Each structure stands twice: as C-alpha cells, then as structure tokens.
C-alpha positions as protocol buffer text, in pm:
chain_id: "A"
residue {
  index: 1
  type: UNK
  ca { x: 3343 y: -4906 z: 12220 }
}
residue {
  index: 2
  type: UNK
  ca { x: 3553 y: -4912 z: 11895 }
}
residue {
  index: 3
  type: UNK
  ca { x: 3932 y: -4964 z: 12005 }
}
residue {
  index: 4
  type: UNK
  ca { x: 4236 y: -4962 z: 11830 }
}
residue {
  index: 5
  type: UNK
  ca { x: 4519 y: -5236 z: 11787 }
}
residue {
  index: 6
  type: UNK
  ca { x: 4897 y: -5191 z: 11839 }
}
residue {
  index: 7
  type: UNK
  ca { x: 5067 y: -5556 z: 11810 }
}
residue {
  index: 8
  type: UNK
  ca { x: 5449 y: -5594 z: 11895 }
}
residue {
  index: 9
  type: UNK
  ca { x: 5566 y: -5667 z: 11583 }
}
residue {
  index: 10
  type: UNK
  ca { x: 5555 y: -6080 z: 11586 }
}
residue {
  index: 11
  type: UNK
  ca { x: 5791 y: -6399 z: 11423 }
}
residue {
  index: 12
  type: UNK
  ca { x: 6106 y: -6448 z: 11549 }
}
residue {
  index: 13
  type: UNK
  ca { x: 6267 y: -6127 z: 11270 }
}
residue {
  index: 14
  type: UNK
  ca { x: 6520 y: -5868 z: 11337 }
}
residue {
  index: 15
  type: UNK
  ca { x: 6339 y: -5641 z: 11503 }
}
residue {
  index: 16
  type: UNK
  ca { x: 5997 y: -5875 z: 11684 }
}
residue {
  index: 17
  type: UNK
  ca { x: 5914 y: -5805 z: 11956 }
}
residue {
  index: 18
  type: UNK
  ca { x: 6013 y: -6159 z: 12118 }
}
residue {
  index: 19
  type: UNK
  ca { x: 6432 y: -6018 z: 11993 }
}
residue {
  index: 20
  type: UNK
  ca { x: 6338 y: -5760 z: 12155 }
}
residue {
  index: 21
  type: UNK
  ca { x: 6195 y: -5780 z: 12463 }
}
residue {
  index: 22
  type: UNK
  ca { x: 6406 y: -5841 z: 12722 }
}
residue {
  index: 23
  type: UNK
  ca { x: 6347 y: -5501 z: 12898 }
}
residue {
  index: 24
  type: UNK
  ca { x: 6061 y: -5630 z: 12996 }
}
residue {
  index: 25
  type: UNK
  ca { x: 6132 y: -5971 z: 13077 }
}
residue {
  index: 26
  type: UNK
  ca { x: 6414 y: -5785 z: 13373 }
}
residue {
  index: 27
  type: UNK
  ca { x: 6164 y: -5558 z: 13465 }
}
residue {
  index: 28
  type: UNK
  ca { x: 5895 y: -5857 z: 13562 }
}
residue {
  index: 29
  type: UNK
  ca { x: 6201 y: -6046 z: 13754 }
}
residue {
  index: 30
  type: UNK
  ca { x: 6223 y: -5778 z: 13926 }
}
residue {
  index: 31
  type: UNK
  ca { x: 5862 y: -5799 z: 14099 }
}
residue {
  index: 32
  type: UNK
  ca { x: 5850 y: -6213 z: 14050 }
}
residue {
  index: 33
  type: UNK
  ca { x: 5934 y: -6252 z: 14412 }
}
residue {
  index: 34
  type: UNK
  ca { x: 5633 y: -5969 z: 14568 }
}
residue {
  index: 35
  type: UNK
  ca { x: 5408 y: -6216 z: 14332 }
}
residue {
  index: 36
  type: UNK
  ca { x: 5492 y: -6445 z: 14505 }
}
residue {
  index: 37
  type: UNK
  ca { x: 5435 y: -6362 z: 14838 }
}
residue {
  index: 38
  type: UNK
  ca { x: 5112 y: -6227 z: 14777 }
}
residue {
  index: 39
  type: UNK
  ca { x: 4976 y: -6570 z: 14585 }
}
residue {
  index: 40
  type: UNK
  ca { x: 5151 y: -6687 z: 14914 }
}
residue {
  index: 41
  type: UNK
  ca { x: 5011 y: -6473 z: 15159 }
}
residue {
  index: 42
  type: UNK
  ca { x: 4696 y: -6372 z: 14981 }
}
residue {
  index: 43
  type: UNK
  ca { x: 4536 y: -6643 z: 14717 }
}
residue {
  index: 44
  type: UNK
  ca { x: 4246 y: -6812 z: 14845 }
}
residue {
  index: 45
  type: UNK
  ca { x: 4354 y: -7190 z: 14713 }
}
residue {
  index: 46
  type: UNK
  ca { x: 4114 y: -7403 z: 15010 }
}
residue {
  index: 47
  type: UNK
  ca { x: 3806 y: -7231 z: 14941 }
}
residue {
  index: 48
  type: UNK
  ca { x: 3798 y: -7100 z: 14545 }
}
residue {
  index: 49
  type: UNK
  ca { x: 3939 y: -7400 z: 14356 }
}
residue {
  index: 50
  type: UNK
  ca { x: 3611 y: -7550 z: 14243 }
}
residue {
  index: 51
  type: UNK
  ca { x: 3588 y: -7897 z: 14260 }
}
residue {
  index: 52
  type: UNK
  ca { x: 3688 y: -8041 z: 13914 }
}
residue {
  index: 53
  type: UNK
  ca { x: 3980 y: -7921 z: 14055 }
}
residue {
  index: 54
  type: UNK
  ca { x: 4079 y: -7694 z: 13731 }
}
residue {
  index: 55
  type: UNK
  ca { x: 4259 y: -7302 z: 13802 }
}
residue {
  index: 56
  type: UNK
  ca { x: 4186 y: -7112 z: 13517 }
}
residue {
  index: 57
  type: UNK
  ca { x: 4413 y: -6845 z: 13449 }
}
residue {
  index: 58
  type: UNK
  ca { x: 4445 y: -6500 z: 13238 }
}
residue {
  index: 59
  type: UNK
  ca { x: 4750 y: -6308 z: 13067 }
}
residue {
  index: 60
  type: UNK
  ca { x: 4576 y: -6013 z: 12980 }
}
residue {
  index: 61
  type: UNK
  ca { x: 4837 y: -5837 z: 12646 }
}
residue {
  index: 62
  type: UNK
  ca { x: 5084 y: -6122 z: 12579 }
}
residue {
  index: 63
  type: UNK
  ca { x: 5229 y: -6070 z: 12309 }
}
residue {
  index: 64
  type: UNK
  ca { x: 5470 y: -6366 z: 12157 }
}
residue {
  index: 65
  type: UNK
  ca { x: 5659 y: -6520 z: 12356 }
}
residue {
  index: 66
  type: UNK
  ca { x: 5845 y: -6615 z: 12548 }
}
residue {
  index: 67
  type: UNK
  ca { x: 5763 y: -6371 z: 12841 }
}
residue {
  index: 68
  type: UNK
  ca { x: 5394 y: -6438 z: 12869 }
}
residue {
  index: 69
  type: UNK
  ca { x: 5548 y: -6849 z: 12925 }
}
residue {
  index: 70
  type: UNK
  ca { x: 5754 y: -6727 z: 13187 }
}
residue {
  index: 71
  type: UNK
  ca { x: 5565 y: -6563 z: 13368 }
}
residue {
  index: 72
  type: UNK
  ca { x: 5277 y: -6837 z: 13372 }
}
residue {
  index: 73
  type: UNK
  ca { x: 5495 y: -7084 z: 13452 }
}
residue {
  index: 74
  type: UNK
  ca { x: 5579 y: -6875 z: 13764 }
}
residue {
  index: 75
  type: UNK
  ca { x: 5263 y: -6850 z: 13850 }
}
residue {
  index: 76
  type: UNK
  ca { x: 5107 y: -7185 z: 13823 }
}
residue {
  index: 77
  type: UNK
  ca { x: 5522 y: -7288 z: 14041 }
}
residue {
  index: 78
  type: UNK
  ca { x: 5365 y: -7079 z: 14374 }
}
residue {
  index: 79
  type: UNK
  ca { x: 4991 y: -7231 z: 14358 }
}
residue {
  index: 80
  type: UNK
  ca { x: 5136 y: -7558 z: 14309 }
}
residue {
  index: 81
  type: UNK
  ca { x: 5359 y: -7498 z: 14607 }
}
residue {
  index: 82
  type: UNK
  ca { x: 5118 y: -7371 z: 14813 }
}
residue {
  index: 83
  type: UNK
  ca { x: 4763 y: -7574 z: 14721 }
}
residue {
  index: 84
  type: UNK
  ca { x: 5012 y: -7926 z: 14837 }
}
residue {
  index: 85
  type: UNK
  ca { x: 5166 y: -7706 z: 15103 }
}
residue {
  index: 86
  type: UNK
  ca { x: 4780 y: -7714 z: 15298 }
}
residue {
  index: 87
  type: UNK
  ca { x: 4599 y: -7856 z: 15140 }
}
residue {
  index: 88
  type: UNK
  ca { x: 4604 y: -8169 z: 14923 }
}
residue {
  index: 89
  type: UNK
  ca { x: 4919 y: -8318 z: 14805 }
}
residue {
  index: 90
  type: UNK
  ca { x: 4700 y: -8611 z: 14643 }
}
residue {
  index: 91
  type: UNK
  ca { x: 4488 y: -8394 z: 14476 }
}
residue {
  index: 92
  type: UNK
  ca { x: 4562 y: -8280 z: 14120 }
}
residue {
  index: 93
  type: UNK
  ca { x: 4558 y: -7933 z: 14028 }
}
residue {
  index: 94
  type: UNK
  ca { x: 4449 y: -7894 z: 13644 }
}
residue {
  index: 95
  type: UNK
  ca { x: 4542 y: -7547 z: 13485 }
}
residue {
  index: 96
  type: UNK
  ca { x: 4424 y: -7394 z: 13173 }
}
residue {
  index: 97
  type: UNK
  ca { x: 4568 y: -7091 z: 13062 }
}
residue {
  index: 98
  type: UNK
  ca { x: 4417 y: -6810 z: 12842 }
}
residue {
  index: 99
  type: UNK
  ca { x: 4698 y: -6596 z: 12598 }
}
residue {
  index: 100
  type: UNK
  ca { x: 4471 y: -6294 z: 12522 }
}
residue {
  index: 101
  type: UNK
  ca { x: 4600 y: -5964 z: 12276 }
}
residue {
  index: 102
  type: UNK
  ca { x: 4507 y: -5791 z: 12049 }
}
residue {
  index: 103
  type: UNK
  ca { x: 4275 y: -5985 z: 11724 }
}
residue {
  index: 104
  type: UNK
  ca { x: 4570 y: -5856 z: 11506 }
}
residue {
  index: 105
  type: UNK
  ca { x: 4867 y: -6028 z: 11692 }
}
residue {
  index: 106
  type: UNK
  ca { x: 5069 y: -6296 z: 11612 }
}
residue {
  index: 107
  type: UNK
  ca { x: 4926 y: -6596 z: 11728 }
}
residue {
  index: 108
  type: UNK
  ca { x: 5031 y: -6875 z: 11579 }
}
residue {
  index: 109
  type: UNK
  ca { x: 5410 y: -6833 z: 11710 }
}
residue {
  index: 110
  type: UNK
  ca { x: 5284 y: -6785 z: 12048 }
}
residue {
  index: 111
  type: UNK
  ca { x: 5195 y: -7095 z: 11972 }
}
residue {
  index: 112
  type: UNK
  ca { x: 5449 y: -7306 z: 11751 }
}
residue {
  index: 113
  type: UNK
  ca { x: 5639 y: -7145 z: 12062 }
}
residue {
  index: 114
  type: UNK
  ca { x: 5439 y: -7299 z: 12363 }
}
residue {
  index: 115
  type: UNK
  ca { x: 5735 y: -7519 z: 12633 }
}
residue {
  index: 116
  type: UNK
  ca { x: 5668 y: -7845 z: 12508 }
}
residue {
  index: 117
  type: UNK
  ca { x: 5718 y: -7865 z: 12910 }
}
residue {
  index: 118
  type: UNK
  ca { x: 5410 y: -7684 z: 13028 }
}
residue {
  index: 119
  type: UNK
  ca { x: 5138 y: -7887 z: 13183 }
}
residue {
  index: 120
  type: UNK
  ca { x: 4856 y: -7648 z: 13193 }
}
residue {
  index: 121
  type: UNK
  ca { x: 4577 y: -7636 z: 12879 }
}
residue {
  index: 122
  type: UNK
  ca { x: 4643 y: -7349 z: 12679 }
}
residue {
  index: 123
  type: UNK
  ca { x: 4352 y: -7136 z: 12523 }
}
residue {
  index: 124
  type: UNK
  ca { x: 4394 y: -6793 z: 12302 }
}
residue {
  index: 125
  type: UNK
  ca { x: 4129 y: -6523 z: 12361 }
}
residue {
  index: 126
  type: UNK
  ca { x: 4228 y: -6210 z: 12098 }
}
residue {
  index: 127
  type: UNK
  ca { x: 3950 y: -5874 z: 12159 }
}
residue {
  index: 128
  type: UNK
  ca { x: 4063 y: -5592 z: 12363 }
}
residue {
  index: 129
  type: UNK
  ca { x: 4082 y: -5602 z: 12776 }
}
residue {
  index: 130
  type: UNK
  ca { x: 3954 y: -5230 z: 12831 }
}
residue {
  index: 131
  type: UNK
  ca { x: 3638 y: -5511 z: 12729 }
}
residue {
  index: 132
  type: UNK
  ca { x: 3487 y: -5826 z: 12906 }
}
residue {
  index: 133
  type: UNK
  ca { x: 3668 y: -6135 z: 12741 }
}
residue {
  index: 134
  type: UNK
  ca { x: 3491 y: -6452 z: 12972 }
}
residue {
  index: 135
  type: UNK
  ca { x: 3198 y: -6566 z: 13148 }
}
residue {
  index: 136
  type: UNK
  ca { x: 3133 y: -6411 z: 13440 }
}
residue {
  index: 137
  type: UNK
  ca { x: 3351 y: -6576 z: 13758 }
}
residue {
  index: 138
  type: UNK
  ca { x: 3553 y: -6756 z: 13581 }
}
residue {
  index: 139
  type: UNK
  ca { x: 3877 y: -6700 z: 13687 }
}
residue {
  index: 140
  type: UNK
  ca { x: 4111 y: -6745 z: 13963 }
}
residue {
  index: 141
  type: UNK
  ca { x: 4419 y: -6545 z: 13848 }
}
residue {
  index: 142
  type: UNK
  ca { x: 4465 y: -6237 z: 13602 }
}
residue {
  index: 143
  type: UNK
  ca { x: 4784 y: -6133 z: 13524 }
}
residue {
  index: 144
  type: UNK
  ca { x: 4915 y: -5910 z: 13313 }
}
residue {
  index: 145
  type: UNK
  ca { x: 5217 y: -5665 z: 13228 }
}
residue {
  index: 146
  type: UNK
  ca { x: 5355 y: -5329 z: 13029 }
}
residue {
  index: 147
  type: UNK
  ca { x: 5038 y: -5329 z: 12795 }
}
residue {
  index: 148
  type: UNK
  ca { x: 4782 y: -5137 z: 13031 }
}
residue {
  index: 149
  type: UNK
  ca { x: 5009 y: -4782 z: 12930 }
}
residue {
  index: 150
  type: UNK
  ca { x: 4899 y: -4859 z: 12596 }
}
residue {
  index: 151
  type: UNK
  ca { x: 4539 y: -4621 z: 12595 }
}
residue {
  index: 152
  type: UNK
  ca { x: 4243 y: -4793 z: 12335 }
}
residue {
  index: 153
  type: UNK
  ca { x: 4277 y: -4487 z: 12161 }
}
residue {
  index: 154
  type: UNK
  ca { x: 4427 y: -4195 z: 12048 }
}
residue {
  index: 155
  type: UNK
  ca { x: 4228 y: -3931 z: 12211 }
}
residue {
  index: 156
  type: UNK
  ca { x: 3941 y: -3773 z: 12033 }
}
residue {
  index: 157
  type: UNK
  ca { x: 4045 y: -3409 z: 12095 }
}
residue {
  index: 158
  type: UNK
  ca { x: 4375 y: -3482 z: 11975 }
}
residue {
  index: 159
  type: UNK
  ca { x: 4260 y: -3542 z: 11585 }
}
residue {
  index: 160
  type: UNK
  ca { x: 4033 y: -3195 z: 11588 }
}
residue {
  index: 161
  type: UNK
  ca { x: 4181 y: -2919 z: 11420 }
}
residue {
  index: 162
  type: UNK
  ca { x: 3901 y: -2702 z: 11671 }
}
residue {
  index: 163
  type: UNK
  ca { x: 4017 y: -2825 z: 11999 }
}
residue {
  index: 164
  type: UNK
  ca { x: 4245 y: -2645 z: 12229 }
}
residue {
  index: 165
  type: UNK
  ca { x: 4399 y: -3007 z: 12305 }
}
residue {
  index: 166
  type: UNK
  ca { x: 4528 y: -2999 z: 11824 }
}
residue {
  index: 167
  type: UNK
  ca { x: 4888 y: -3108 z: 11904 }
}
residue {
  index: 168
  type: UNK
  ca { x: 4949 y: -2972 z: 11580 }
}
residue {
  index: 169
  type: UNK
  ca { x: 5351 y: -3049 z: 11554 }
}
residue {
  index: 170
  type: UNK
  ca { x: 5376 y: -3293 z: 11789 }
}
residue {
  index: 171
  type: UNK
  ca { x: 5401 y: -3677 z: 11867 }
}
residue {
  index: 172
  type: UNK
  ca { x: 5323 y: -3744 z: 12266 }
}
residue {
  index: 173
  type: UNK
  ca { x: 5157 y: -3537 z: 12550 }
}
residue {
  index: 174
  type: UNK
  ca { x: 5484 y: -3537 z: 12668 }
}
residue {
  index: 175
  type: UNK
  ca { x: 5626 y: -3093 z: 12617 }
}
residue {
  index: 176
  type: UNK
  ca { x: 5253 y: -3047 z: 12460 }
}
residue {
  index: 177
  type: UNK
  ca { x: 4997 y: -2869 z: 12622 }
}
residue {
  index: 178
  type: UNK
  ca { x: 4820 y: -2865 z: 12960 }
}
residue {
  index: 179
  type: UNK
  ca { x: 4507 y: -2971 z: 12725 }
}
residue {
  index: 180
  type: UNK
  ca { x: 4675 y: -3254 z: 12508 }
}
residue {
  index: 181
  type: UNK
  ca { x: 4830 y: -3406 z: 12858 }
}
residue {
  index: 182
  type: UNK
  ca { x: 4430 y: -3400 z: 13030 }
}
residue {
  index: 183
  type: UNK
  ca { x: 4302 y: -3541 z: 12674 }
}
residue {
  index: 184
  type: UNK
  ca { x: 4539 y: -3821 z: 12789 }
}
residue {
  index: 185
  type: UNK
  ca { x: 4392 y: -3869 z: 13105 }
}
residue {
  index: 186
  type: UNK
  ca { x: 4139 y: -3862 z: 13096 }
}
residue {
  index: 187
  type: UNK
  ca { x: 4103 y: -4110 z: 12743 }
}
residue {
  index: 188
  type: UNK
  ca { x: 4358 y: -4364 z: 13038 }
}
residue {
  index: 189
  type: UNK
  ca { x: 4077 y: -4351 z: 13315 }
}
residue {
  index: 190
  type: UNK
  ca { x: 3782 y: -4467 z: 13106 }
}
residue {
  index: 191
  type: UNK
  ca { x: 3988 y: -4668 z: 13000 }
}
residue {
  index: 192
  type: UNK
  ca { x: 4147 y: -4859 z: 13310 }
}
residue {
  index: 193
  type: UNK
  ca { x: 3685 y: -4830 z: 13484 }
}
residue {
  index: 194
  type: UNK
  ca { x: 3657 y: -4957 z: 13166 }
}
residue {
  index: 195
  type: UNK
  ca { x: 4000 y: -5267 z: 13189 }
}
residue {
  index: 196
  type: UNK
  ca { x: 3862 y: -5289 z: 13631 }
}
residue {
  index: 197
  type: UNK
  ca { x: 3534 y: -5372 z: 13600 }
}
residue {
  index: 198
  type: UNK
  ca { x: 3542 y: -5589 z: 13294 }
}
residue {
  index: 199
  type: UNK
  ca { x: 3807 y: -5803 z: 13553 }
}
residue {
  index: 200
  type: UNK
  ca { x: 3574 y: -5711 z: 13852 }
}
residue {
  index: 201
  type: UNK
  ca { x: 3254 y: -5893 z: 13590 }
}
residue {
  index: 202
  type: UNK
  ca { x: 3462 y: -6233 z: 13519 }
}
residue {
  index: 203
  type: UNK
  ca { x: 3663 y: -6257 z: 13863 }
}
residue {
  index: 204
  type: UNK
  ca { x: 3582 y: -6530 z: 14102 }
}
residue {
  index: 205
  type: UNK
  ca { x: 3515 y: -6345 z: 14432 }
}
residue {
  index: 206
  type: UNK
  ca { x: 3835 y: -6459 z: 14623 }
}
residue {
  index: 207
  type: UNK
  ca { x: 4051 y: -6407 z: 14324 }
}
residue {
  index: 208
  type: UNK
  ca { x: 4329 y: -6230 z: 14288 }
}
residue {
  index: 209
  type: UNK
  ca { x: 4484 y: -6013 z: 13984 }
}
residue {
  index: 210
  type: UNK
  ca { x: 4756 y: -5887 z: 13954 }
}
residue {
  index: 211
  type: UNK
  ca { x: 4844 y: -5603 z: 13739 }
}
residue {
  index: 212
  type: UNK
  ca { x: 5265 y: -5470 z: 13581 }
}
residue {
  index: 213
  type: UNK
  ca { x: 5284 y: -5128 z: 13460 }
}
residue {
  index: 214
  type: UNK
  ca { x: 5528 y: -4890 z: 13421 }
}
residue {
  index: 215
  type: UNK
  ca { x: 5511 y: -4605 z: 13592 }
}
residue {
  index: 216
  type: UNK
  ca { x: 5562 y: -4214 z: 13700 }
}
residue {
  index: 217
  type: UNK
  ca { x: 5666 y: -4132 z: 14062 }
}
residue {
  index: 218
  type: UNK
  ca { x: 5431 y: -3807 z: 14233 }
}
residue {
  index: 219
  type: UNK
  ca { x: 5480 y: -3482 z: 14039 }
}
residue {
  index: 220
  type: UNK
  ca { x: 5727 y: -3610 z: 13888 }
}
residue {
  index: 221
  type: UNK
  ca { x: 5754 y: -3440 z: 13460 }
}
residue {
  index: 222
  type: UNK
  ca { x: 5718 y: -3720 z: 13169 }
}
residue {
  index: 223
  type: UNK
  ca { x: 5971 y: -3585 z: 13016 }
}
residue {
  index: 224
  type: UNK
  ca { x: 6262 y: -3621 z: 13245 }
}
residue {
  index: 225
  type: UNK
  ca { x: 6217 y: -4039 z: 13210 }
}
residue {
  index: 226
  type: UNK
  ca { x: 6361 y: -4186 z: 12994 }
}
residue {
  index: 227
  type: UNK
  ca { x: 6030 y: -4239 z: 12761 }
}
residue {
  index: 228
  type: UNK
  ca { x: 6008 y: -3901 z: 12721 }
}
residue {
  index: 229
  type: UNK
  ca { x: 6314 y: -3789 z: 12624 }
}
residue {
  index: 230
  type: UNK
  ca { x: 6311 y: -4037 z: 12356 }
}
residue {
  index: 231
  type: UNK
  ca { x: 5994 y: -3884 z: 12217 }
}
residue {
  index: 232
  type: UNK
  ca { x: 6142 y: -3636 z: 12172 }
}
residue {
  index: 233
  type: UNK
  ca { x: 6418 y: -3795 z: 11993 }
}
residue {
  index: 234
  type: UNK
  ca { x: 6169 y: -3911 z: 11776 }
}
residue {
  index: 235
  type: UNK
  ca { x: 5902 y: -3569 z: 11716 }
}
residue {
  index: 236
  type: UNK
  ca { x: 6271 y: -3366 z: 11685 }
}
residue {
  index: 237
  type: UNK
  ca { x: 6382 y: -3611 z: 11366 }
}
residue {
  index: 238
  type: UNK
  ca { x: 6023 y: -3629 z: 11226 }
}
residue {
  index: 239
  type: UNK
  ca { x: 6043 y: -3290 z: 11223 }
}
residue {
  index: 240
  type: UNK
  ca { x: 6363 y: -3234 z: 11018 }
}
residue {
  index: 241
  type: UNK
  ca { x: 6191 y: -3468 z: 10740 }
}
residue {
  index: 242
  type: UNK
  ca { x: 5885 y: -3189 z: 10741 }
}
residue {
  index: 243
  type: UNK
  ca { x: 6163 y: -2937 z: 10710 }
}
residue {
  index: 244
  type: UNK
  ca { x: 6358 y: -3143 z: 10422 }
}
residue {
  index: 245
  type: UNK
  ca { x: 6000 y: -3222 z: 10241 }
}
residue {
  index: 246
  type: UNK
  ca { x: 6056 y: -3552 z: 10288 }
}
residue {
  index: 247
  type: UNK
  ca { x: 5731 y: -3673 z: 10456 }
}
residue {
  index: 248
  type: UNK
  ca { x: 5434 y: -3410 z: 10487 }
}
residue {
  index: 249
  type: UNK
  ca { x: 5357 y: -3201 z: 10772 }
}
residue {
  index: 250
  type: UNK
  ca { x: 5025 y: -3316 z: 10854 }
}
residue {
  index: 251
  type: UNK
  ca { x: 5123 y: -3720 z: 10837 }
}
residue {
  index: 252
  type: UNK
  ca { x: 5293 y: -3539 z: 11204 }
}
residue {
  index: 253
  type: UNK
  ca { x: 5051 y: -3380 z: 11306 }
}
residue {
  index: 254
  type: UNK
  ca { x: 4843 y: -3672 z: 11310 }
}
residue {
  index: 255
  type: UNK
  ca { x: 5039 y: -3881 z: 11408 }
}
residue {
  index: 256
  type: UNK
  ca { x: 5011 y: -3988 z: 11845 }
}
residue {
  index: 257
  type: UNK
  ca { x: 5124 y: -4163 z: 12017 }
}
residue {
  index: 258
  type: UNK
  ca { x: 4884 y: -4380 z: 12219 }
}
residue {
  index: 259
  type: UNK
  ca { x: 5083 y: -4437 z: 12494 }
}
residue {
  index: 260
  type: UNK
  ca { x: 4977 y: -4279 z: 12937 }
}
residue {
  index: 261
  type: UNK
  ca { x: 5182 y: -4336 z: 13128 }
}
residue {
  index: 262
  type: UNK
  ca { x: 5039 y: -4323 z: 13520 }
}
residue {
  index: 263
  type: UNK
  ca { x: 5103 y: -4225 z: 13827 }
}
residue {
  index: 264
  type: UNK
  ca { x: 5112 y: -4380 z: 14222 }
}
residue {
  index: 265
  type: UNK
  ca { x: 4775 y: -4078 z: 14316 }
}
residue {
  index: 266
  type: UNK
  ca { x: 4640 y: -4144 z: 13962 }
}
residue {
  index: 267
  type: UNK
  ca { x: 4588 y: -4512 z: 13969 }
}
residue {
  index: 268
  type: UNK
  ca { x: 4433 y: -4491 z: 14317 }
}
residue {
  index: 269
  type: UNK
  ca { x: 4172 y: -4261 z: 14277 }
}
residue {
  index: 270
  type: UNK
  ca { x: 4097 y: -4544 z: 14018 }
}
residue {
  index: 271
  type: UNK
  ca { x: 4074 y: -4782 z: 14152 }
}
C-alpha cells in the first residue's frame, strides 16, 4: 500500500513541532487520568508479562517530542505502580519503548532530546502505522495520540477530473460536496481497518491499546469547528492568491488536506 508522508516539522526552530505542540500536550493531560484508570483496572500485569519481565510499549506517530516522552513516562509509572503493588515488589521490571513515525520523521531530534533520566530502552521504528510494524504478539501496550486523523493518502477520487468527487477550488471536505466527504470517509474507513488489523496481530492477548484522537460530536457540522474555520480561511487565502495571479489555480485544485475527523458513531461502527 502506497502511503503519503506527512511528518511534523523537525528540529527546534520557530515553526518546529517541538515548539508548537503545547495544544496537543494540554489535550493529552485532559485524558491522563482516564488512561491511568484504564491501566489500573484492566491491564493484566500478573499473566501477560514474559518471563524476562520486560514490558514492550509502542507510541505510534511519536513525532519528535517532548509530548511522546511525557506520555511514555506516565504509562510506565502507572504500570510499575500496579505491578509492584500486586505482584512481586522485589522483581524489577524492564521497559522497552518503540518510537514510531514516518520514515521522513526527524528521528535525529527525537533521539538527541531523549530524557537523560529515562528508565527504559529505546528503539526507533520508521514506517506507516497503517501497516504491520512489529512481530506477532510482541507488544504489551500501544499508545497513539493525535495522529490517526491523518489519512494514509489523499483520496484518489479527489484528483480525478472526471470523478464526482473532483474537489476543484477546495482543499478539504469541509464545505465541499457529499461526494468529496464520502471519499474522505471511505479512505478513513480503509485506513482504520488496516490499522486495527495490524495491531490485532502485534498486541499480545490481553494487551492494551490507547488511542487519543481528534473527534467530532455526532451530527455536528465540521464547518462549525475551529479546524473547519481554519481550513476555510486558508482556502479563501489561496483562492485570493489565485485571483491575484500569485499561484496557479491548478495547484489549488490538486491540493487537499489528508485529514479526516471522525465522530463516535463512525468509530463504534469501524471497531
């Protein structure tokens, strides 16, 4: 499966992800207690840990930090607390964390900014999380935050001038025709099916997966969201540039954001 590559800006510059990911960090903090509660109540530390007492954790769509380091340390702290309170306090656990993102992700920045006091082994896993990334039954815990709204690619129908979903003059499904939105929804459905099938093979029986996703309330219009407003402003600005002769209109016609925001009904159906 051919996938697009949409990595976040690397490095530590003004427009880098490291300097512009406070929103994602705060949003993750909102659900932190929910994750802690799920691990405490449902993660089986007694029967699902190999004799090596090594917990293998993957963060899919890790980008360059620091958010991924904060999330992984939180997961490890809660798992350790549960293990030492319920199993053998004298038996030390080991953790191996797999940081995954696109091949073109800035892994150099990721690794050079690793916490010096981390208490886990580190492995980088480049590749699309819409495909298999790990051996069968090799992961105990999978985490992904604010990554699954990125599609594997722009829906092909949007680029076909003979298709009802040809998205001329627009850059997203917000404010576009039903055919365009349906093409986005179909691509999201295909991507999620691939994602869930891959994880079902990689995670051990009784393992856990936590997905933090951008969401849309059921029956809520995308144009009413902050994302919708942003896309509409950007689309309008690009068309102003076309009208001013600064860029070619054909360039806008071929440009579509590979982003889809699902609602709870859709996710329930897909799962």
